C-alpha positions, 0 to 999 in steps of 0.5 A: 899479671901486674901486681904478681910480678910487684910482689915479686919484686917484692920478696927478691928486695926484702931478702936484698934487704934483709942481707944487706941490713939495710946499710949504706955508707956506715959514717959521713968520711965513707959519704963523704970521700964519694961526694961532689966537691966541697968547692961546687957545694959551696957555690951553691947557694950563688947558682942555684935558682939563683932567684928562686921568686921567679919561680913559674906561676900558677893562677891561683885558684877559690876553694870553690873550685879545686877539684880533689884527688882521690884514691881511685886516680892513676899515678899519670893522673897524679904526675899530669897534675899542671901544677906539678908540672916538671916534679909530679914523678918525684911524687913516686918512687922513680926507682921503682916500676911505679905502672902509670896505670897504678890507683894512689889506693892500690900504690898506698901498698908494701908492693910498692913499698917495700919494707915498709908496714902500716901504709894508709891509703887516706894519706897518700890521698891526704898528701896529694890533695894538700900538695896540689890544692897550695899549688893551685893558691900560687904556693911553691910547693917544689924545689930544684936543690940543684942548678940547672947547668948542674942538673944537666951536666949530671942528669942523675941531680934532676931525681932529687928536689925538696917538697915544701910543707909550709909552717909559719913564716920564719919558725924553724924549719925540718926534713925527713928523709925517707927509708929505702934501703938505699934502693929506692926512696919511700917519701909517701909513706916515709918523709910526706907524711911527716912533713905534712904533720909538722908543717900543720904544728908551724913548724917547716918542712921539707921532704929530700927526694935524695939519690939512694947512690948520692944520698947523704951529698944530696941531704946536705946539698939539701940544707946547704939550699935551705939555709942558703935561702932562709930569707925567702922560704921565709924559715929559721935557719938556726936549730934546725931538725933532720928526720929519717926513718930507716936509710933516712935516720941514717943519713940523719944521724950522720949530718946532725953530726957536728963536722958533717957540712963542714965535711961537706964544705959548709962550715958556717952552716950550724948543726942540727939542734935536733935529730929524730930516727926511726928504725935504724941499725945504725951504730956509728956513734961520736960525742958531736953526734946532735940530741937524738929522738929514736923509735923503734918498733920489738917486732922490726927483723931489719932494725933491732930496737935493742941497737938503737937502744943502745947507741942512745944510752951510749950518746947518753953516757955521752951528756947529749940529749936522748929521748927511746921509745920501742913499740910492743907489735910493731915491725919494721917502717910503719911511719906514722903509726896511724892507729897502731901502739906508736900513734902519736909518738910524732909529739913526741917528736916535735917536742924533743926537738922543741926542747933542744931549743 
């Protein structure tokens, strides 16, 4: 009965997606008009986690004491892991009905992650184990991007934050933004895997959990938070990259524009060094956009590969570095593309980013 209900919801959401075209604000100016005041964003550096060294302390465990998560663990099991206290629920879409008794194997499907394909339960398990192991070893794996006062004033801001997949100290950082049609955040398939892999390459990767109705504001806030706490986070705040799939790609492209952070009250923050986009119909284009890598499947019924190619051709005509890949046979939301013709695209994307450094 539970599966039938989830499938019905999935069908309804797919119909909404096709009609909406995975929409949202097309330009940054539209988003900024609905965002928070620039004064509030600028003040966050002082107020947000005034001393992020003072995080809840955990008792470090040795590898021999680590209890690995399996695909049979339920959502409730994972959310209630002690070191995930306060943020465990954000591992799964808070804007979707994910029953607590669903296993990780069952959750890793398009009935939960609507509009996505090639979802791998093994990756879900790997991600949870990575976060659990590092948290139990004493590492901070999650940061709020808003202050306690801001979250108290606006409770919706409690549904935001950054999961941190730490790389080498002093390495540059990337922010991954999952899609979900601005209806939910599909992080477990569309940003956590990317952050995990980029972290393995030595870069400091963050996966943003944002509010679908305030996505651009939350990404601007996340950029500001990392920039303002770069020393404590041990990241290089220059030439950072913004990543996204579907709706998340719109966010990355918009905030990658040279005027983006200024429009949210932070002209002191430099432009992103690169934008990495997957499967989006985003068409806004400017001579101030960041160098852009994009990939999409040719069987994508939501985001046309020709539309994406056309936008990158225009960027190239402005002298902006670009790289584009369209993969035969792939549909929307293939994520890392493991086991498909797109397998390994993330290495190309990182190489593109490195070329802009």
